[in-house]
PLY file of the C-alpha trace (Angstrom):
ply
format ascii 1.0
element vertex 117
property float x
property float y
property float z
element edge 116
property int vertex1
property int vertex2
end_header
104.77 -48.73 186.85
105.37 -46.58 189.93
108.73 -44.83 189.98
111.25 -45.90 192.65
112.19 -42.30 193.40
109.80 -39.35 193.67
109.61 -37.28 190.50
110.16 -33.58 191.21
106.92 -31.56 191.05
108.33 -29.09 188.46
108.71 -31.96 185.97
105.00 -32.77 185.72
103.55 -29.42 186.69
104.30 -27.83 183.33
104.52 -24.12 182.48
101.97 -21.43 181.74
102.16 -19.49 178.44
103.51 -16.50 180.41
106.23 -18.60 182.10
107.25 -20.16 178.77
107.46 -16.71 177.08
109.61 -15.36 179.92
111.97 -18.29 179.69
112.21 -18.00 175.89
113.16 -14.32 176.29
116.32 -15.38 178.14
117.76 -16.80 174.90
120.25 -14.40 173.31
119.41 -15.52 169.74
115.66 -14.86 169.40
115.69 -16.23 165.83
116.75 -19.68 167.00
114.32 -22.47 166.02
112.25 -23.91 168.80
111.76 -27.71 168.84
110.06 -30.20 171.18
111.49 -33.38 172.63
109.96 -36.07 174.83
113.29 -37.91 175.49
115.67 -35.30 176.90
116.74 -34.08 173.45
117.84 -37.40 171.92
115.14 -36.90 169.33
113.22 -33.69 168.65
110.62 -32.31 166.28
109.68 -28.90 164.95
106.75 -27.09 166.52
104.42 -26.58 163.54
101.23 -25.53 165.16
100.03 -23.93 168.41
96.55 -25.02 169.45
94.05 -25.04 172.26
92.65 -28.05 174.09
89.46 -26.93 175.76
89.90 -23.96 178.06
92.77 -25.54 180.02
95.71 -26.18 177.71
97.78 -24.49 174.99
99.33 -27.25 172.84
102.67 -27.18 170.96
102.19 -29.58 168.11
104.37 -31.12 165.43
102.33 -31.81 162.27
105.22 -33.57 160.48
104.04 -37.20 161.09
100.50 -36.35 159.88
101.82 -34.72 156.68
104.15 -37.64 156.00
101.33 -40.19 156.42
97.57 -39.54 156.49
97.84 -36.24 154.59
99.59 -38.05 151.71
96.60 -40.43 151.27
94.16 -37.55 151.59
95.94 -35.60 148.86
96.08 -38.65 146.58
92.28 -38.96 146.87
91.83 -35.18 146.46
93.97 -35.22 143.31
92.00 -38.16 142.00
88.74 -36.23 142.50
90.19 -33.22 140.68
91.22 -35.44 137.72
87.72 -36.83 137.51
86.20 -33.34 137.57
88.39 -32.32 134.62
87.35 -35.44 132.71
83.67 -34.61 133.41
83.99 -31.53 131.26
85.28 -33.67 128.37
82.33 -36.14 128.44
80.46 -35.99 125.10
77.45 -38.29 125.49
74.84 -38.36 128.29
75.92 -41.96 129.10
79.59 -40.88 129.51
78.46 -37.98 131.76
76.46 -40.25 134.10
79.35 -42.74 134.39
81.79 -39.97 135.32
79.30 -38.34 137.77
78.93 -41.69 139.61
82.80 -41.90 139.96
83.06 -38.37 141.21
80.27 -38.89 143.76
81.96 -41.96 145.24
85.34 -40.15 145.50
83.67 -37.08 146.96
81.88 -39.25 149.55
85.26 -40.92 150.46
87.00 -37.49 150.79
84.16 -36.21 153.01
84.46 -39.32 155.22
88.23 -38.71 155.52
87.73 -35.10 156.49
85.17 -36.00 159.13
87.22 -38.91 160.48
0 1
1 2
2 3
3 4
4 5
5 6
6 7
7 8
8 9
9 10
10 11
11 12
12 13
13 14
14 15
15 16
16 17
17 18
18 19
19 20
20 21
21 22
22 23
23 24
24 25
25 26
26 27
27 28
28 29
29 30
30 31
31 32
32 33
33 34
34 35
35 36
36 37
37 38
38 39
39 40
40 41
41 42
42 43
43 44
44 45
45 46
46 47
47 48
48 49
49 50
50 51
51 52
52 53
53 54
54 55
55 56
56 57
57 58
58 59
59 60
60 61
61 62
62 63
63 64
64 65
65 66
66 67
67 68
68 69
69 70
70 71
71 72
72 73
73 74
74 75
75 76
76 77
77 78
78 79
79 80
80 81
81 82
82 83
83 84
84 85
85 86
86 87
87 88
88 89
89 90
90 91
91 92
92 93
93 94
94 95
95 96
96 97
97 98
98 99
99 100
100 101
101 102
102 103
103 104
104 105
105 106
106 107
107 108
108 109
109 110
110 111
111 112
112 113
113 114
114 115
115 116
């Protein structure tokens, strides 16, 4: 939808790293937490990570949603794989070992797929 009124250029132009640092230096309390908001401050999130996007952008990212969702599932699968690897050491017969190795391989394959995905 096209806006009825022209959006000021400074709103969509963004800031360079240098401009952002200069503006942050104007805050008296340099230990104040920095957060990011997309709705004029009604909601806000912590800045967890700084990253690069190609050669053009520096990204301020919040990793909270990832760690509350996908990371939880990843850790469940990782912990399951660790439990199987501990059981592997307890296997006494060759048949028990091969059964446990098959389970570990399928979990390891799933974890690898998650990491790539």
